[in-house]
C-alpha positions in Angstrom: 99.5 98.0 138.9 102.9 98.7 140.4 103.8 97.4 143.9 105.7 100.7 144.5 105.0 104.4 144.2 108.0 105.9 142.5 109.0 109.4 143.7 111.1 110.7 140.8 113.5 113.6 140.8 116.6 114.8 138.9 120.1 115.1 140.4 122.9 116.8 138.5 126.2 114.9 138.9 129.0 116.9 137.3 132.1 114.8 138.1 132.7 111.0 138.1 133.7 109.1 141.3 132.2 108.5 144.7 129.2 110.6 145.8 127.1 110.6 149.0 123.3 110.5 148.6 121.5 111.9 151.6 117.7 111.5 152.0 115.7 113.4 154.6 112.2 112.3 155.6 109.4 114.8 155.3 106.6 112.6 156.7 106.9 110.3 159.8 105.2 107.3 158.1 107.2 107.1 154.9 108.8 103.8 154.1 111.7 103.3 151.7 112.0 100.0 149.9 114.9 100.9 147.6 116.6 103.8 145.8 117.1 103.5 142.1 119.6 105.7 140.3 119.0 105.8 136.6 121.5 107.5 134.3 119.5 107.0 131.2 115.7 107.3 130.9 114.1 103.9 130.9 117.2 102.0 132.0 115.5 100.7 135.2 112.8 99.0 133.1 109.2 98.6 134.0 109.1 95.7 136.4 106.4 95.6 139.1 108.7 96.1 142.0 111.7 97.6 140.4 115.1 96.0 139.5 117.0 93.8 141.9 119.8 95.3 144.1 123.0 96.1 142.2 126.1 94.0 143.0 128.6 95.6 145.4 132.0 93.9 145.7 134.0 97.1 146.2 133.1 98.8 149.4 133.4 97.0 152.8 130.0 96.4 154.6 128.9 99.5 156.5 126.1 100.4 158.8 123.6 103.0 157.6 123.9 106.3 159.5 121.4 109.1 160.1 122.7 112.3 158.6 122.3 115.5 160.5 119.6 117.8 159.2 120.9 120.8 157.3 120.2 124.2 158.8 118.2 125.2 155.7 116.3 122.8 153.7 116.3 123.7 150.0 112.8 124.3 148.5 112.2 122.6 145.2 109.3 124.2 143.2 107.9 122.4 140.2 106.4 124.6 137.6 103.6 123.6 135.2 104.7 121.6 132.2 105.7 123.7 129.2 104.9 123.0 125.6 106.7 124.7 122.7 107.6 124.1 119.1 110.8 123.9 117.0 112.1 127.3 116.2 109.8 128.9 118.7 111.0 131.0 121.7 108.7 131.6 124.6 109.0 133.1 128.1 108.4 130.9 131.2 105.4 132.3 132.9 105.4 133.0 136.7 109.2 133.3 137.0 110.7 136.7 137.7 114.2 137.7 138.9 115.7 134.4 137.7 119.5 134.2 138.4 120.3 131.2 136.2 118.7 128.4 134.2 119.9 125.2 132.6 118.4 122.6 130.2 119.2 118.9 130.6 118.7 118.4 126.8 119.8 121.4 124.7 119.4 119.4 121.6 115.7 119.7 122.1 115.4 122.9 124.0 117.9 125.6 125.1 117.3 128.1 127.8 118.5 131.6 128.5 118.0 134.2 131.2 117.4 137.8 130.2 116.6 140.6 132.7 115.4 138.0 135.2 113.1 136.3 132.7 113.7 132.7 131.4 113.3 132.1 127.7 113.1 128.6 126.1 113.8 127.9 122.4 112.8 124.7 120.8 115.3 123.1 118.4 114.1 119.5 117.9 111.0 117.5 118.8 111.7 115.9 122.1 111.6 116.5 125.9 113.8 118.3 128.4 113.8 119.4 132.0 114.9 122.9 132.9 116.3 123.9 136.2 115.9 127.6 137.3 117.5 129.3 140.2 115.4 132.1 141.8 116.5 133.7 145.1 118.8 130.8 145.8 115.9 128.3 145.4 115.6 125.6 142.8 112.6 125.6 140.4 112.1 122.9 137.7 109.8 122.4 134.7 109.4 119.8 132.1 109.4 120.9 128.5 107.9 119.2 125.5 109.0 120.4 122.0 106.7 119.6 119.1 107.3 120.0 115.3 107.3 123.5 113.9 104.0 124.9 112.9 103.5 124.8 109.1 106.4 122.4 108.5 106.1 120.3 105.3 104.2 117.0 105.7 104.9 115.4 102.3 107.3 112.6 101.3 110.9 112.7 102.3 113.2 113.5 99.4 116.2 111.3 98.8 119.2 113.2 97.5 122.5 111.8 96.3 121.6 108.3 97.6 120.6 109.4 101.1 117.5 110.2 103.1 117.3 111.1 106.8 114.1 111.0 108.8 113.4 112.2 112.4 111.4 109.5 114.1 109.3 112.0 116.1 107.8 113.3 112.8 105.5 110.3 112.9 103.5 112.0 115.7 102.1 114.3 113.0 100.1 111.2 111.8 100.1 112.4 108.2 100.0 110.3 105.0 103.8 110.5 104.8 104.7 110.0 108.5 102.6 108.3 111.1 102.9 106.4 114.3 100.5 103.4 114.8 100.1 101.9 118.3 99.9 98.2 118.9 96.4 96.7 119.0 96.8 95.0 122.4 95.7 98.1 124.2 99.0 98.2 126.1 101.9 99.2 123.8 102.3 102.4 121.9 104.6 105.2 121.0 105.6 108.1 123.3 107.8 111.1 122.8 111.2 110.5 124.4 114.2 112.7 124.9 115.0 113.1 121.2 112.8 110.5 119.6 110.1 108.0 120.1 109.9 105.0 122.5 107.7 102.0 122.6 106.1 102.0 126.0 105.9 100.4 128.5 109.5 99.3 128.1 110.6 95.7 128.6 113.5 94.3 130.6 115.0 90.9 131.5 112.3 90.4 134.2 109.4 91.5 132.1 110.0 90.8 128.4 107.7 91.9 125.6 108.7 90.6 122.2 107.0 90.4 118.8 108.8 87.6 116.9 109.1 86.9 113.2 112.0 85.4 111.2 110.4 85.0 107.8 107.9 86.8 105.6 105.2 84.2 106.4 105.7 84.7 110.2 105.7 88.5 109.8 102.4 88.3 107.9 100.9 86.4 110.8 102.4 88.8 113.3 101.1 92.0 111.7 97.6 90.4 111.4 97.5 89.1 115.0 94.4 89.9 117.0 94.7 91.9 120.2 95.1 88.8 122.4 97.0 86.5 120.1 100.6 85.6 120.7 102.0 84.3 117.4 105.4 82.8 116.6 106.2 82.3 120.3 106.0 86.0 121.0 105.7 87.1 124.6 103.7 90.2 123.7 100.2 89.9 122.4 98.7 91.4 119.2 100.4 93.2 116.3 103.3 95.5 117.3 103.3 99.3 117.1 104.7 100.6 113.8 106.2 103.8 112.3 105.4 104.4 108.6 107.3 106.9 106.4 107.1 107.7 102.7 110.4 108.4 101.0 110.6 109.7 97.4 113.5 107.9 95.7 115.2 109.7 92.8 118.4 107.6 92.5 117.8 103.9 91.7 120.1 101.7 93.8 120.7 99.4 96.7 120.0 101.1 100.0 120.8 100.2 103.6 118.9 101.3 106.7 120.5 102.7 109.8 118.9 103.8 113.0 120.0 106.2 115.8 118.8 104.8 119.0 118.9 105.3 122.8 117.7 101.9 123.9 117.4 101.3 127.6 118.6 97.7 127.9 119.5 94.6 125.9 115.9 93.3 126.1 114.6 96.5 124.4 116.8 97.1 121.4 115.7 95.3 118.3 113.2 95.9 115.5 111.6 94.7 112.2 112.1 96.5 108.8 109.2 96.5 106.3 109.4 98.0 102.9 106.3 98.7 100.8 104.3 96.3 103.0 106.8 93.5 102.7 108.8 92.3 105.8 112.5 92.3 104.9 114.4 91.5 108.1 114.8 91.9 111.8 117.8 93.7 113.2 120.8 91.4 113.8 122.9 92.2 116.8 126.5 91.1 117.5 126.0 92.6 120.9 123.5 94.9 122.9 122.6 98.0 120.9 122.2 100.2 124.0 124.5 103.1 123.2 123.1 106.5 123.9 122.1 108.3 120.7 124.2 105.9 118.7 123.9 104.7 115.1 123.4 101.0 114.4 122.7 99.0 111.2 122.2 95.4 110.2 123.9 95.4 106.8 125.1 91.8 107.1 121.7 90.1 107.6 119.7 88.6 104.7 117.3 91.1 103.2 119.2 94.1 104.4 120.1 95.2 100.9 117.1 97.1 99.7 116.8 97.6 95.9 114.7 100.7 95.4 113.4 102.1 92.1 112.6 105.8 91.6 109.3 106.7 93.0 107.7 106.8 96.5 108.3 103.9 98.9 106.9 103.2 102.4 109.6 102.4 105.0 108.2 100.9 108.2 109.8 100.0 111.4 108.2 97.9 114.1 109.7 96.9 117.5 110.8 93.4 118.0 111.1 94.3 121.7 109.1 96.9 123.7 111.2 99.8 125.0 112.9 100.4 121.7 113.9 104.1 121.3 114.2 105.5 117.7 115.7 109.0 117.3 116.6 109.1 113.6 116.4 106.8 110.6 118.9 107.0 107.6 118.4 105.3 104.3 121.7 105.3 102.3 123.4 103.6 99.4 126.6 103.5 101.5 126.7 100.4 103.6 129.4 101.9 105.9 128.4 105.5 106.2 130.2 106.1 109.6 127.4 108.2 111.0 127.9 110.1 114.2 125.5 112.4 116.0 122.2 113.6 114.6 122.1 114.2 110.9 120.4 117.0 109.1 116.9 115.7 108.2 116.0 115.4 104.5 113.8 117.9 102.8 110.1 117.1 102.3 107.5 117.8 99.8 105.0 120.4 100.9 102.2 117.9 101.1 101.4 114.2 100.4 101.1 113.4 96.7 
């Protein structure tokens, strides 16, 4: 149970620099403990009372002032949540005479206004929030984009020494792509902005780690009972896991890279398992907290994966809760220089 009731909302900040945040009370009895500004989902962590106050050694001490009430208070209307699919365009129900609309994540879902109606098109499995202006008032709605109906669910096809997988495919829970929650009843996978996140996320004040530095320790970890904490782990049980089947055509040495949006330095590492055998945990020279950024651990022991032609199971499990996986790339190039999202590999029509 949290010791606070978060009241979340979105504020668009279009320019860097100093900004004034004004809060008006609606009810006489409301009590504010703190205001948390989060520029990346999950960055504030999941502590019981929120993060500590940020350091401030720039501005001189000032007394809080009561701002004058504006003549007209803007009305914010939240619409029912919207679900759509990749390559599907749908009309937002209950909205007429819209003047403008904007998506905060056009990678997942774009939005357009036509003759006063708002149309949403899904592009990638993920989440977005759309803002709509109607008669000068602000309306918002959350959007969840799922995989395209009828999309192939077979093994991913390696071509020319490369295979790219979208992490969110694992929500299909097929024989070739599946997401498995942890067995402790607390940690599992949730659709994030453009990928999957292990929730609830950890932070420096509430760490949740599943530790293993050898094959023997990994075996104990993945066999752990719901209440067991093995290898000095702070989290109980076996960790959540993503399993993908990749059909290798080109024999060679492959390296694994992940595109992540990890919220903090205590939620940014993972284990790699190939064909049921633990190979390594990600090795960091520094925090891997870049937004939609590619990382790889090519220098650690076990990172060079020799794969023969045929189908192989590639599994990733969090070392720390809060890990966000957007895409996974398997390539024979140990320095591929990946930027942005890559075109996903083709797949067989169904599992073999």
